[in-house]
C-alpha positions in Angstrom: -48.4 184.0 147.7 -49.5 187.5 146.7 -50.1 190.7 148.6 -53.0 192.8 147.5 -52.8 196.5 148.4 -55.6 199.0 148.2 -54.5 202.6 148.2 -55.4 206.2 147.7 -53.4 208.6 145.5 -52.8 212.2 146.5 -53.5 214.4 143.4 -50.8 217.0 144.1 -47.8 214.8 144.1 -49.1 211.2 143.4 -48.1 210.0 146.8 -49.7 206.7 147.8 -51.4 206.0 151.1 -52.1 202.3 151.7 -55.6 201.7 153.1 -55.4 197.9 153.4 -53.2 194.9 152.6 -54.6 191.4 152.1 -52.5 188.2 151.7 -53.7 186.0 148.9 -52.5 182.4 148.5 -53.6 182.1 144.9 -51.3 180.0 142.7 -51.6 182.2 139.6 -51.6 185.9 139.2 -54.9 185.8 137.2 -56.6 184.3 140.3 -55.2 187.0 142.5 -56.5 189.6 140.0 -60.0 188.2 140.3 -59.9 188.4 144.1 -58.4 191.9 144.1 -61.1 193.2 141.8 -63.8 191.6 143.9 -62.4 193.0 147.1 -62.0 196.4 145.6 -65.8 196.9 145.7 -66.6 194.8 148.8 -63.8 195.1 151.4 -64.7 197.5 154.2 -61.9 200.2 154.4 -61.7 203.6 156.1 -61.9 205.3 152.7 -62.7 204.2 149.1 -59.5 203.2 147.4 -58.3 204.8 144.2 -56.5 201.7 143.0 -55.3 198.3 143.8 -51.9 196.6 143.2 -50.7 193.1 143.5 -47.1 192.3 144.8 -45.3 189.1 144.8 -43.6 187.6 147.9 -40.5 189.7 147.2 -42.5 193.0 147.1 -42.2 193.3 143.4 -45.3 195.0 141.7 -47.0 192.6 139.3 -50.3 194.4 138.6 -51.9 197.8 139.2 -55.5 198.7 138.5 -57.9 201.6 139.3 -61.1 202.8 137.8 -59.3 205.6 136.0 -56.4 203.3 134.9 -56.3 200.7 132.1 -55.8 197.1 133.1 -52.3 195.7 132.9 
């Protein structure tokens, strides 16, 4: 089980504002990455996200990606 978070980053202090969270029951992180990348462009949100991150069931960050960031 993974949590996919889409967020905006405020330029002045790098604060994050979460726009949406999606639970994903993928068995492998690579599968969750594919879903996150797909949803980044297609999920309807109040604003366009700056980045996406994937958390495990404990809330630990496993992956972060944004158009201006390199893939992890």
